[in-house]
C-alpha positions in Angstrom: 7.0 -25.3 20.4 5.4 -21.7 20.2 4.8 -18.3 18.9 5.0 -15.1 20.7 3.9 -11.6 19.5 5.8 -8.6 21.0 4.4 -6.1 18.7 2.0 -5.0 15.8 -0.3 -7.1 17.7 -3.6 -5.1 17.3 -1.6 -1.5 16.0 0.3 -1.5 13.0 3.6 -0.7 14.6 6.3 -2.3 16.5 6.6 -5.8 14.5 8.1 -8.3 16.6 7.5 -12.2 16.7 9.5 -14.9 18.8 9.3 -18.4 17.9 10.8 -21.0 19.7 11.6 -24.5 18.8 13.9 -27.2 18.7 16.2 -25.0 21.5 16.6 -22.3 18.7 15.3 -18.9 19.9 14.3 -17.3 16.4 12.9 -13.1 16.0 11.4 -11.7 13.1 11.8 -8.7 13.0 12.5 -5.5 15.8 10.1 -2.4 14.9 9.6 0.8 16.8 6.5 1.8 17.9 5.0 4.6 16.1 2.1 7.1 16.2 1.0 7.7 20.5 2.3 10.5 22.6 3.9 8.4 25.3 6.5 7.0 22.3 9.6 6.6 24.8 8.2 5.1 27.2 6.6 2.4 24.9 9.8 1.7 23.0 11.8 1.8 26.4 10.1 -0.9 27.6 11.0 -4.8 28.3 10.7 -6.5 25.2 9.0 -9.1 26.8 12.0 -11.5 26.2 15.8 -11.5 27.0 17.2 -10.2 24.0 20.6 -12.3 25.0 18.9 -15.6 24.9 17.9 -14.7 21.3 20.0 -17.2 18.8 19.0 -15.3 15.4 17.0 -13.0 13.4 14.9 -12.6 10.3 14.4 -9.5 9.4 11.7 -9.0 6.4 12.1 -5.4 5.4 13.9 -1.6 5.8 11.0 0.4 7.2 11.6 1.8 10.9 8.8 -0.3 12.1 10.0 -3.4 11.4 14.0 -2.4 12.5 13.4 0.5 14.6 14.5 -1.1 17.6 17.3 -3.8 16.7 20.2 -1.2 17.8 18.0 -1.4 21.4 17.8 -5.1 21.0 21.8 -5.3 20.7 22.2 -2.6 23.5 20.2 -5.0 25.9 22.5 -8.3 25.1 21.6 -9.6 21.6 24.4 -11.1 19.6 23.0 -13.4 17.3 23.2 -13.1 13.8 20.8 -11.1 11.4 19.7 -12.2 8.4 18.1 -10.2 5.5 17.9 -9.1 1.8 21.2 -7.3 0.6 19.2 -4.3 -0.3 17.3 -4.4 3.2 20.7 -4.3 4.8 21.5 -1.1 3.3 18.3 0.9 3.8 18.3 -0.2 7.1 21.7 0.9 7.9 20.0 4.4 6.7 17.2 4.4 8.5 19.0 3.4 11.7 22.0 5.6 11.8 19.1 8.2 11.1 16.4 7.2 14.1 19.8 7.1 16.1 20.5 10.4 15.6 16.9 11.5 16.0 16.7 9.8 19.3 20.0 11.6 20.2 18.1 15.0 19.1 14.9 14.5 21.5 16.9 13.6 24.3 19.0 17.0 24.0 15.6 18.4 24.1 14.0 16.6 26.9 17.4 17.3 29.1 16.8 21.0 28.1 13.5 20.8 29.2 14.5 19.5 32.7 13.5 16.0 31.7 14.7 13.1 34.6 15.6 9.5 34.9 15.8 7.8 31.6 14.1 10.2 29.9 17.5 12.3 29.8 19.1 9.4 27.7 18.6 8.2 23.9 16.8 5.3 23.3 20.3 4.7 21.5 22.5 6.5 19.8 25.1 6.5 16.5 27.3 3.9 18.3 24.1 1.6 19.3 23.3 1.7 15.3 26.5 0.7 14.1 27.2 -2.1 16.6 23.4 -3.3 15.4 25.2 -3.2 11.2 27.9 -5.3 12.6 25.5 -8.2 13.3 24.0 -8.2 9.5 25.4 -11.6 7.7 24.2 -13.7 5.3 22.5 -11.8 2.5 19.6 -13.9 1.7 18.1 -14.6 -2.1 14.9 -14.7 -2.7 14.0 -18.1 -3.2 17.2 -19.4 -1.3 17.1 -21.2 1.8 19.3 -20.3 4.9 20.4 -22.7 7.2 20.0 -21.0 10.8 20.9 -24.7 12.4 19.5 -27.1 14.6 17.3 -28.0 12.3 15.9 -24.5 11.5 15.6 -23.1 8.0 14.4 -19.9 6.6 13.5 -18.9 2.7 13.0 -15.5 1.9 10.0 -14.4 -0.8 9.7 -11.3 -2.6 6.9 -9.4 -1.0 6.4 -6.6 -3.2 6.4 -3.7 -0.7 9.7 -1.6 -0.9 12.8 -2.9 -2.0 14.2 -5.6 -0.6 11.6 -6.6 1.4 10.2 -10.7 1.7 8.0 -12.7 3.4 10.0 -15.4 5.5 9.0 -19.0 5.5 10.6 -20.2 8.3 10.8 -24.5 8.9 11.1 -25.5 12.7 11.9 -29.0 13.9 10.9 -30.2 17.3 10.5 -33.9 18.3 10.8 -34.8 15.4 7.7 -33.1 13.5 8.5 -29.7 11.3 6.2 -26.8 11.0 6.6 -24.4 8.2 5.6 -20.9 9.3 5.4 -18.4 6.8 5.4 -14.5 7.9 3.9 -12.1 5.2 6.2 -9.3 6.5 4.3 -6.2 5.0 2.5 -7.4 1.9 3.1 -4.9 -1.4 -0.5 -4.6 -3.7 0.1 -6.8 -7.6 0.5 -3.5 -9.5 3.4 -1.2 -8.4 5.2 1.2 -10.9 8.8 0.0 -9.9 8.6 -3.3 -7.9 7.3 -7.1 -8.9 4.0 -8.2 -7.2 4.5 -10.2 -4.6 5.2 -13.8 -4.6 4.3 -15.9 -1.9 5.0 -19.8 -1.2 2.5 -22.6 -0.6 2.3 -25.1 1.9 2.3 -23.1 4.8 1.3 -24.8 8.0 0.8 -21.7 10.0 0.6 -18.1 8.8 1.6 -14.8 10.2 -0.5 -11.8 7.8 -0.5 -8.6 7.8 -3.9 -6.5 8.0 -3.1 -2.9 7.8 -6.2 -2.6 4.8 -8.0 -6.0 5.9 -11.0 -3.4 5.0 -11.0 -2.1 2.3 -9.1 -1.9 -1.0 -7.3 1.1 -2.9 -7.8 2.9 -6.3 -6.1 1.5 -9.3 -2.6 2.8 -9.9 -3.7 4.6 -12.9 -6.4 6.8 -11.7 -4.6 7.3 -8.2 -1.4 8.5 -10.7 -4.2 10.8 -12.9 -5.4 12.2 -9.5 -2.0 13.0 -8.2 -1.2 15.0 -11.6 -4.4 16.9 -11.3 -3.9 17.9 -8.0 -0.6 19.0 -8.9 -2.0 20.9 -11.7 -4.7 22.5 -10.0 -2.2 24.0 -7.2 0.3 25.2 -10.3 -3.2 27.1 -11.9 -4.5 28.8 -8.3 -0.4 30.1 -7.9 0.3 27.7 -4.9 2.6 25.2 -3.6 2.0 21.5 -3.3 3.1 20.0 -0.4 3.8 16.1 -0.3 4.5 14.4 3.1 6.5 11.4 1.8 8.2 8.4 3.3 12.0 8.2 2.0 11.8 4.3 1.3 9.8 3.6 -1.7 7.2 6.3 -1.6 9.2 8.9 -2.8 11.3 7.2 -5.5 7.5 5.9 -6.9 6.3 9.9 -6.5 9.4 10.6 -8.2 8.7 8.1 -11.1 5.5 9.5 -11.3 6.5 13.2 -11.6 8.6 11.9 -14.5 6.0 10.3 -16.6 3.5 13.3 -16.0 6.4 15.6 -17.4 7.4 13.6 -20.4 3.6 12.8 -21.6 2.4 16.1 -20.8 0.2 15.6 -17.5 2.1 17.9 -15.6 3.5 21.2 -16.9 7.2 21.6 -17.8 9.3 23.6 -15.6 7.8 23.2 -12.7 10.3 23.2 -10.0 10.7 19.7 -7.6 12.1 19.5 -4.6 12.9 16.4 -2.5 13.5 18.0 0.3 14.8 14.6 2.7 18.5 13.6 2.8 17.3 10.3 3.9 15.1 9.9 0.7 18.0 11.0 -1.4 20.5 8.4 0.0 17.6 5.9 0.1 17.3 6.7 -4.2 20.8 6.4 -4.8 20.5 3.1 -3.3 17.8 2.1 -5.2 20.3 2.0 -8.3 22.9 -0.4 -6.5 20.1 -3.0 -6.8 18.7 -3.1 -9.8 17.6 -7.0 -9.8 15.4 -6.2 -6.9 13.1 -4.1 -9.0 11.1 -4.8 -12.4 13.1 -6.3 -14.8 11.7 -2.7 -17.2 13.0 -0.6 -14.5 16.3 -2.7 -14.0 16.7 -2.6 -17.9 16.6 1.7 -17.3 19.2 1.7 -14.9 21.6 -0.8 -16.6 21.1 0.8 -19.7 21.9 4.2 -18.1 18.9 5.8 -17.6 17.6 7.3 -14.2 14.1 6.3 -13.5 13.9 9.2 -10.7 15.5 12.2 -13.0 13.4 15.2 -13.7 15.3 18.0 -15.3 14.1 20.4 -12.9 14.7 18.3 -10.0 16.8 20.1 -7.0 17.6 17.8 -4.0 18.0 19.8 -0.9 20.3 17.9 1.6 20.9 21.0 3.5 19.0 22.5 6.7 20.0 26.2 5.1 18.4 24.9 1.7 15.4 23.3 3.0 14.4 26.6 4.9 14.9 28.8 1.6 12.1 26.3 0.2 9.5 28.4 2.8 10.2 31.9 1.1 8.7 29.9 -2.3 5.3 31.3 -2.6 4.2 29.6 -5.8 5.0 27.1 -8.4 6.6 24.2 -6.3 6.4 20.7 -5.5 7.9 20.0 -2.0 7.9 16.5 -0.9 9.3 16.4 2.8 9.7 13.9 5.2 8.0 12.4 7.5 4.9 10.9 5.7 3.3 10.6 9.1 4.2 14.5 9.9 5.7 13.0 13.3 8.6 15.2 12.2 11.6 16.0 10.1 11.3 19.2 7.4 7.5 18.6 6.4 6.2 20.1 9.0 8.0 23.6 8.2 6.3 22.9 5.3 3.2 22.7 6.3 3.5 25.5 8.7 4.0 27.8 6.2 1.7 26.2 3.5 -1.0 25.0 4.9 -3.0 28.6 6.2 -2.9 29.2 2.1 -6.2 28.5 0.5 -4.3 28.3 -2.9 -1.8 25.4 -1.8 -2.4 22.1 -1.8 -1.1 19.2 0.5 -1.6 15.6 -1.1 -1.0 12.4 1.5 -0.4 9.4 -0.3 0.6 7.2 2.3 -1.1 5.5 5.6 -1.3 7.7 8.8 -1.6 6.3 11.9 -3.5 7.2 14.8 -2.6 10.1 16.7 -0.6 11.6 14.2 -0.2 14.8 12.5 -1.3 13.7 9.1 -4.2 11.4 10.4 -5.1 14.5 12.3 -5.1 16.4 9.2 -6.4 13.9 6.7 -9.2 13.8 9.5 -10.6 16.9 9.0 -9.1 19.2 11.7 -9.3 22.8 11.1 -6.6 24.1 12.6 -3.2 22.4 13.8 -0.6 23.2 16.6 3.0 23.7 14.8 6.3 24.5 16.7 4.1 26.2 19.5 1.5 28.2 17.1 -2.0 27.5 16.4 -2.4 26.9 12.3 -5.5 27.2 10.3 -5.8 24.7 7.6 -7.3 26.3 4.6 -5.0 24.8 2.0 -6.7 22.0 0.1 -6.3 18.4 1.3 -5.9 15.1 -1.0 -5.8 11.6 0.4 -4.7 9.1 -2.4 -4.4 5.7 -1.2 -3.8 4.2 -4.6 0.2 4.8 -4.0 0.3 2.8 -1.1 3.0 0.5 -0.4 0.3 -2.1 1.1 -1.5 -4.6 -0.4 -5.5 -4.0 -0.1 -8.4 -5.9 1.1 -8.4 -8.3 -2.0 -4.8 -8.3 -2.7 -4.3 -9.8 0.8 -7.3 -12.1 0.7 -5.3 -13.2 -3.0 -2.1 -13.7 -1.2 -3.9 -15.5 1.6 -4.9 -18.0 -1.1 -1.7 -18.6 -2.9 -0.2 -20.1 0.5 -2.4 -22.6 0.3 -4.6 -23.5 3.3 -2.5 -23.0 6.7 -4.2 -24.9 9.6 -3.6 -21.3 11.4 -3.5 -17.7 10.6 -2.6 -15.2 12.7 -3.6 -11.7 11.7 -0.7 -9.0 12.7 0.1 -5.5 11.9 -3.3 -4.5 11.8 -5.6 -2.4 13.7 -9.0 -4.0 15.2 -11.5 -3.2 12.7 -9.3 -4.0 9.6 -8.4 -7.8 11.2 -11.6 -8.2 11.8 -13.0 -7.7 8.6 -10.1 -10.0 6.7 -10.6 -12.5 9.0 -14.3 -13.0 7.2 -13.2 -12.8 4.2 -10.4 -15.8 4.6 -11.4 -19.4 4.1 -10.2 -22.6 5.0 -7.9 -21.8 7.5 -8.6 -20.9 11.8 -8.2 -17.4 12.2 -6.3 -16.0 15.6 -5.7 -12.2 16.4 -3.2 -12.2 18.9 -2.9 -9.4 21.5 0.6 -7.9 22.6 2.8 -10.2 24.2 0.5 -13.2 23.5 2.0 -16.9 23.5 0.4 -19.8 21.1 1.7 -23.1 20.9 2.3 -24.5 17.5 
């Protein structure tokens, strides 16, 4: 009986963990590596195991760094069942089809620039993504146990991170001995506007735990919302635009909800032109409406009662590229939410190109920015950045508001771990080395291990 770490070991992307016990090979997540310069090569590399030998896969949630290499897994031979919550399944379909399209576009770009060999082909394409979706089988409900065969069972528990996200308790038996292994997935903070707080089970023998913000806490939600509203009011008063690099899942919906409340309360001026410039975020918002049971009771009651918690009078949904391009002609009074959240691609890079150089504009970052991403470069104080071949000066007001994070801060992580009981071993993953080391010092009653990529540990 052993566990192997094939991603998010010493970094925050590429989550992929393999448990082998009782003759079963069970994979938990299969995410994409993000943030570096050699992404194609890193993601195209061997998984560290044979995909054809995996019996079943458990998916914690639909973020790309947890699900993004599933089509490649299938392309290379995986034919087992994928188990997730219903909301995760719906969101994953959206994410993987978009990711496949981006890989196809990037491959065309590389061919145009004379790339050779494997670099000429996409990591996977739309057909691979559709093939992957065919393997999604049973939808797991929170608190219900799923029989995986050969004495293995999985129970999904609300992780409070994004819609449908789960921590997964995996129970495996070998030679008459049963081990309870809890995979945290990504853990949400206790205080969220739309989702219930995380609810981990107790009694795990082994915990595999994320540590993204293991070294610090976030600001409280109310202060963050107040700061968010104040930054928008200030830009509006200066006569500038506001650009918000936005993650399509959860962050976009939380920001729409906060903007709606701000306009209703008078914290934001009425008539503010708000643009959701992200086809994926627009579709994800519709998916939210299909899964009210995965949200707080009061939000679910709003949806069931016919009230859209994400609707604003002056909200414009821009799906078409031509509509997005037209936004770059607006010089004042626009709040533009566009992907991607780390500015690694997508429409937000065009909006940054047209607004970063203007002192009356603001850019508001409301999520994690991995090392090497454009978002991180701007947040770290760059005076100019390169966009589409041009060097753009950074003169806009830059705001970083971390209270909207979908990840728990240090205090919430420590509390989450305490509620799991006193596991014998806690593997700290999904975190850079500094946060992992700091969090390890704050966990009690357990032996902490910080695995490296492709490490194997006996259980």
